[in-house]
C-alpha positions as CSV (number, residue, x, y, z in Angstrom):
1,L,-3.2,-16.4,-34.8
2,P,0.2,-14.6,-34.1
3,R,2.2,-16.2,-31.4
4,L,2.1,-14.4,-28.2
5,V,5.8,-13.5,-27.1
6,A,6.4,-12.3,-23.7
7,K,7.3,-8.6,-23.7
8,F,9.0,-8.8,-20.3
9,P,10.3,-12.2,-19.9
10,F,10.5,-12.5,-16.1
11,A,12.3,-15.6,-14.6
12,R,9.8,-18.1,-12.9
13,G,11.6,-17.7,-9.6
14,E,10.9,-13.8,-9.8
15,L,7.1,-14.3,-10.3
16,C,6.7,-16.8,-7.7
17,R,8.7,-15.4,-4.9
18,R,7.2,-15.0,-1.6
19,V,7.8,-11.9,0.7
20,R,7.2,-12.1,4.4
21,F,4.9,-9.1,5.5
22,D,4.6,-8.7,9.3
23,M,1.2,-6.8,9.9
24,R,1.8,-6.9,13.7
25,G,5.4,-5.7,13.5
26,R,6.7,-2.6,11.7
27,D,6.1,-3.6,8.1
28,V,4.3,-1.2,5.8
29,I,2.9,-1.7,2.4
30,V,3.3,1.4,0.2
31,F,1.0,1.5,-2.7
32,L,2.3,3.2,-5.7
33,H,-0.6,4.5,-7.7
34,I,-0.2,4.4,-11.5
35,Q,-3.0,6.4,-13.5
36,K,-5.0,4.4,-16.0
37,T,-4.3,1.0,-14.7
38,G,-7.0,0.3,-12.6
39,G,-5.0,1.5,-9.5
40,T,-8.0,3.4,-8.0
41,T,-10.3,0.1,-8.0
42,F,-7.4,-1.9,-6.6
43,G,-6.5,0.6,-4.0
44,R,-10.1,0.8,-2.9
45,H,-10.2,-3.1,-2.8
46,L,-7.2,-3.0,-0.4
47,V,-9.1,-1.0,2.2
48,R,-12.6,-2.3,1.7
49,N,-12.7,-5.9,0.6
50,I,-9.5,-7.6,2.0
51,R,-10.1,-10.1,4.7
52,L,-7.9,-9.3,7.6
53,E,-7.7,-10.1,11.3
54,Q,-8.4,-6.4,11.9
55,P,-9.9,-4.8,8.5
56,C,-9.7,-1.3,7.7
57,Y,-12.3,0.8,9.2
58,C,-14.3,2.9,6.5
59,R,-17.0,5.4,7.4
60,A,-19.7,5.9,5.0
61,G,-19.1,8.9,2.8
62,Q,-15.7,9.2,3.7
63,K,-12.7,8.4,1.1
64,K,-10.1,7.5,3.8
65,C,-10.1,4.5,5.8
66,A,-8.3,3.6,9.0
67,C,-5.9,0.9,8.5
68,H,-4.5,0.0,12.0
69,R,-2.5,-2.9,13.0
70,P,-4.1,-5.6,15.2
71,G,-4.1,-4.3,18.7
72,G,-3.1,-0.9,17.7
73,D,-5.1,2.4,17.5
74,K,-2.6,4.7,15.8
75,D,0.1,2.7,13.7
76,T,-0.9,1.7,10.2
77,W,0.4,-1.2,7.9
78,L,-0.8,0.5,4.7
79,F,0.4,3.8,3.0
80,S,-2.0,4.5,0.1
81,R,-4.4,7.2,-1.1
82,F,-7.4,5.5,0.7
83,S,-5.6,5.1,4.1
84,T,-3.3,8.2,4.4
85,G,-4.6,10.5,1.6
86,W,-2.3,12.0,-0.9
87,S,0.4,12.6,1.9
88,C,3.2,12.7,-0.9
89,G,1.4,14.8,-3.3
90,L,-1.2,13.8,-6.0
91,H,0.0,10.8,-8.1
92,A,3.5,10.6,-6.4
93,D,5.9,8.5,-8.2
94,W,8.5,6.0,-6.9
95,T,11.2,8.6,-6.3
96,E,8.8,11.0,-4.6
97,L,7.5,8.1,-2.5
98,T,10.8,7.0,-1.5
99,S,11.9,10.2,-0.1
100,C,8.5,11.2,1.3
101,V,7.0,8.2,3.2
102,P,9.6,7.9,6.1
103,A,8.8,11.6,7.0
104,A,5.1,11.3,6.5
105,M,4.9,8.1,8.6
106,E,6.8,10.0,11.4
107,R,4.4,13.0,11.3
108,R,1.6,10.5,11.7
109,G,3.2,9.1,14.8
110,C,4.3,5.9,13.2
111,A,8.1,6.4,13.3
112,G,8.9,2.9,14.1
113,N,7.6,1.6,10.8
114,R,9.6,0.6,7.9
115,T,8.8,0.4,4.2
116,L,9.2,-2.7,1.9
117,R,11.2,-2.2,-1.1
């Protein structure tokens, strides 16, 4: 058997780092959907199957779910195809999302949010 060589040798510290995410605060997860990588399945799991204090609310037959912060009715913690729709265009890339997300969140009435990078 050929030896498996790491194609992208990430440092252990980079792979095991912890990121603080404050769902009750102003943090927002921006889901970058990359085609043909299982992103649709993963995105669906984010809104339907993740166990949270206040799970996303999904109506039967609807593609989008409401992912509000605990105790809130308007502010969202997730910016993805399944929570906000294609707000930045179909399959928006990193550059498009970086420039589009702040304005899209402001249009949704979530101007106080900040995105993680």
